[in-house]
Structures are given as C-alpha cells and as structure tokens.
N, C-alpha and C positions, 0 to 999 in steps of 0.2 A: 688584904693585899692580893691582888690578882697577878699571878705569875704567867709569863709567856711560855715557859718550858717547865721541866720537871722539878721535883722538890729539892734535888741536890743543889740547884742554883740558889736556894735560900741563903747559902753561905758565901755566894759571890760578893765581891766588894764593888761598890759603885765607883765608876770612874768620875762621874759627876751626876747631878740630880736636876731634872727639869721639873718645874712646878708652874701650874696655872691656877690663878685665883678668880678667874672670870666666870660668868654665867652661873653664879650662885653655888659653886662647888670648889673644893680643893682637889685638884688633879695632880698626881705625881707620877713621873716616869723615872725609874732607876736605870741609868744609862751605863752600859758596859764598855770595856776598852775597845770593842769593835764598832762602836757607834750605834749599836742597837739596844733597845730596852731589854733589861734583864727581867723587870717586873714593872707593874703599874698598879695604881690604886686611885679610887675616887671616893670622896666622902662629902657629905653635905657641908656647905660653907658655914652653916649656922653653928657647926661644931667648933669653928674657929672663932674664938673671942676676938672682937675687933681691936686687939692690941698687939703690939709686937711680940710680947711674951706669950700671949695666947696662941698666936700663929706658930711660934717656935715649938710650943708644947705639942700642938696637933701634928706638926710636920715630923717631929722626932718620933712620935708614936708610929708613924708609917715607915720611916727610913732608917731607924736606928740599927736594925739587923744588917744593913748593907754598908755601914760606915767602917772605914779602915780601923784596925786594932793597933796600928803602929804610930798613932798620933798624927798621921797625915791628915791635912785639912781637905775636906771635900767641898768642891765648888757647887753651889746651889744657885741656879738662875731661875728667877720667878717673874712671870708676867701677871698683869692684872692687879698689881699692888697700888693702893691709893695712899697718897701722902708719903711719909718717910723720906722727905727731901728728894723726891724723884725729879730730875732735871727735865726741861722741855726743849724740844727741837721744833723750830718754826716751819710750817708748810709754805710753799711747796717743797717737798724733800723726798728722798728715797727713804723707805722704812729704816729707822736706825737699828743697827745691829750691835754697836758697842754697848757695854754694860758698865755700871758703876757699883761700887760697894755700897750696900744699904746702910743707912744711918737711922737709928742706932744699930750696932752690930748684934749678932746673936750672942747669947751668953755662953752657949756650948762651944768650946774651942774646936770641936771636930768639924764644924761646918761654917762656911762663909757665904753670906747671901749677896748676890748681885742682881741688879734690876735694870732692864732696858729703859731708856728714856721714854717719856711720854711725848705727845705732840700738842702743839698749840697753833691756833689759827687766829690771826689778829683781826681780820675783817672778812665776814662778821666774826666776832669773838666766839671761839669754840675750843674744846679740849678733848683729847683722846688718850686713853691709857693703854690697857693690855691689848686692845684691838690692833695696835700697830704691830705687835708681834705676830698676830694672825696674818696680817697683810704681808709681812716679810716672808712668812711661810708660803703664802699663795704665790708670790712672785718668785720664790725659790723653785717651786714646781711648775709654774706657768709664767716664765719671764716675759712672754710676749702679750700677757693679758692687757687688754685695753677696753675699758668700760667702767661700770659702776658696781660697787659692792653694797649690798644691803646686809647689815649685821644686826639682826633683831635681838632685843634684850630689854632690860629695864630702861636703858637709854639707847635706842636704836641709832646706829650710825649709817649714813649714806656717804660713800667715799668714791670720789672720781679718781680713777687710776689711768695714767697715760704715760707712755715711754718709761715705764719702771718707776714713776714717781707718784706720790700722793699729791694730787693737784689741789684738791679742796675737799672739805667734808662738812656734813650737817648732822646735828644730833637732835633726835626727837624723844621726849620723855614719855612715849606712848605706853610702854610696859609699866612704868611707875604710876602713871595716871590710872591704868586699868586696876592695879593693885589698890590704890587709894580709893577709887570709886567703888570697887567690889567689896572692900573690907571696912571702909570708914565713912560711908555715905548712906543716903536713903535707899540706895540700890542694893544694899548688903543682902537683904532677904530675897530680893527679886532674882539675883544671879547666883544664889547659893548652889553648890553641887558642881558636878563635872560634866553634865549632859551638854550636848551641842546640837544645834540645828543649822545645817549648812546654808539653807536658803535665807534664814534670818541674818546670817553673817553677811552674805552678799548684798542683801537689801540694805543693811546698815552701811556697808562700804559705799554703795551708790548714793544713798541719802546724804552722807557726809560730804562726798565729793561734789554732789550737785548743789548743796546748800550749806557750805561750811559755816556761814554766818549764823545758822540756826542750831549749831551743835548743842548749846546749853539747854535749849528747850527740847531738843531731840533726846538728850540724855534723861531728862526728867520724864519724858514720855514713856520710857521703859517702866518706870515705877507706876505710872498711871495705867499702862496696859496690863501689867500683872494684877493690879487691883480691880480694874473694871472689865477687862476682856479676857481674863484668865490666861494671859500669856504664860507659857511654860517656862520653867527655870532654864532649860536648855536654849530656848529661843531668846530669852532675855540676856543670857550670858553671851551668846553668839552675836546678838545685835550690839551689845556694848562693845565687844571687841571690834566688830565691823565698823561702828561709828568712829572709834578712835583710830583704827588703821586707815580708814577712808580719809579722815581729817589729816593724818600724816601724809598720805599719798597726794592729797591736794596741795600740801605745802612743800613737797619735795619733787613736784612734777618736773622741774628743770633737770633733775638728776636722772630720772628713769625714762623720760619720754624719748623714744627713738634711739635708745642706747642698749647695748648688751648689758644685762644685769645678772650678777651672780649673788645668790642668797647664801650666806654662810651661817649655819646654825643647825641645831638638832631638835627633834621633837615637833609637836603640833604647831608651835608658834611660827617656825620657819615655813611650814606647809601653808599656814593661813596667809602669810605674806605672798607666797607663790600664787595661791588661789586668787587673792585680791588683785595682784598684778596681771594675772592671766585675763581677768575681766576687762582690763584696760588694753589688752592686746600685746602685753609684754610676757614672753615666755622665759621666766627666770630660771637660771641654772642653779640647782640646789647642791651645795657643797657642805660636807661635815666639818665642823670646826676643830675637833681635837687633833686630827692628823696635821692640819695647817699650823696649829699652835705649836706642836712638837717640832715641826720643820723650822718655824721661826726661832724657837729656843735653841735648836741645833745650830742655826746660822749665827746666833749670838755667841754660843760657846766656841765655835770655830774662829770667830772674829777675835774673841778673847785670847784664845791659844796662839793665834798668829801674831797678835800684838805683843805677846809675852816673849816671842822668839828674838 
C-alpha cells in the first residue's frame, strides 16, 4: 500500500473507498473525510480471481486496515467491473454518475460495493464499461471539452464528446488482437521480447492504412520476413503493432480526422497511438488515466451522498 503521508495515517479510517478494475490492474484509493486520498495501492489484476469472492478477498487485503472498527459500513465505489448485473444507460447521454449496489453483495458486512452504470449504443451496437467513469472525470476537470477521446487498451474506445455529452463511440479490439497474434499464432516466435523499432512501427501504420484489405497477408509477411530476411524481433513486434493500429485508424477515420483528439492512457501504448496519429497530421493531447478515474469516482460518490440527503 502506497501512502500519501506519514506512517501515523495508517490508522486513519476510510470515509469511503474508490476502486478501479480497468487497464489490467486493481487500483485502490482510500479516501479521507476531507475528500483527499489517505493512501493508494495498485496491484496486478491477475491477482484478482475473476469471481466476486476473489475480488472481495483481494480488495480486503488492501483496505482492511482502514475500515471502521465500530461496525460502520464503508462505501466502496468501483469502476471497470464486468457483469454483476451492471445496468446500461443508452447514448447519447451525459456520463452517468449515480451508482447501484452490486449484486451479489460482499460477504464482509463492513463494506458495501456500488457500481456506476455502463453505457450501451444501439446503432451501431456497442458497449462501454469503466471508461464512462474516466469520461465523467475528464468532464469534471474540463467541462468545456469538445472533441474525441482515444482510450487505448485491449478494447480501444473512440468517443465523441460534445456539449458535455457522450454522442457516440466505437470499440476496436486492437489490443486483444495483438495479444492473440503475439502469443497464439505463427508470429509468436517472430515478435518475442520487448525490443522496439520505431521506423518499422510507422511503416506498418502506413501499410495498413494504405491497403487495409491486405492486412491478412501483411500479417503473415512478418513471419516470412523473420524467416527469410532476418527481420529482428524488435522490428517484427513494432510492425505487428503498427499494422493493427493502422488498421484501427483506417476504420475510425471519421472520429479523429479534423477533430481535437485527447489520448487517455499510460505507458508505451498511449505513446504509440499519439505517434501514429501524428503521422496523419493529428497532434493528440496525452492525458493520464488514473487522476481522471479518481475524479469520476469522486463525482459518483458526491452524487450518492447528495441523493441520500
């Protein structure tokens, strides 16, 4: 557990707890009575068994020292939860801030879990989960934002925001495809390792955008190039990423062309998207996700408190 202040605060009691399960990790903020985090922690989401009880066990391991000792129930608001009877709000809409009690409930009576609604789009059909909380946080800090959000991940979201509303969105399974192809295909050996070749990435983006109909053969070409032309692992890995992101950009052109784009993410993936967009003449604004997620969770908590009055 990473604390924001001195060790004496280990004994402080949480007013409420903010939790995010997106982007492959379990992130927790212990919130104090003044509205500021007392402490925070991040752990690999793989440590969270994909069951309600597994999540409860992992969460309690992080937050138990901060729970009240007088049988008071502590509110836990969590974004990024899949399933558990999460309701859907249809777009266009403002990012939902109200929360509902999760079903099933936690077994530990000291905590009660609440979940913000997810979003649904009927035409074309699409779904959005925890990203809606991040968007709520963005509009809390930038209420005048008008443009498009690119939210990279296993399922990258492109979201059109105007007049404080989510107008429409589009999901691309680019990250999931990269994982499948790099771990469970003939490309597995070609792209092994973590090396990276920037020019191979940009070439891949351009090739996919120029001839998206040839993507299947271009992907196999990576395997052939490593076998016949001694393409390095870094070049192969970067080209695979470039081809997939380029294919995504070709399919999402109506979202980013001629619009202000903000990329919400952390790490290399967000930087790759910014680099790919820059080649198309779009200077994407890079924003870190965790502060926006926390801002969105705070908005949900305040909404919950106001409705209870």
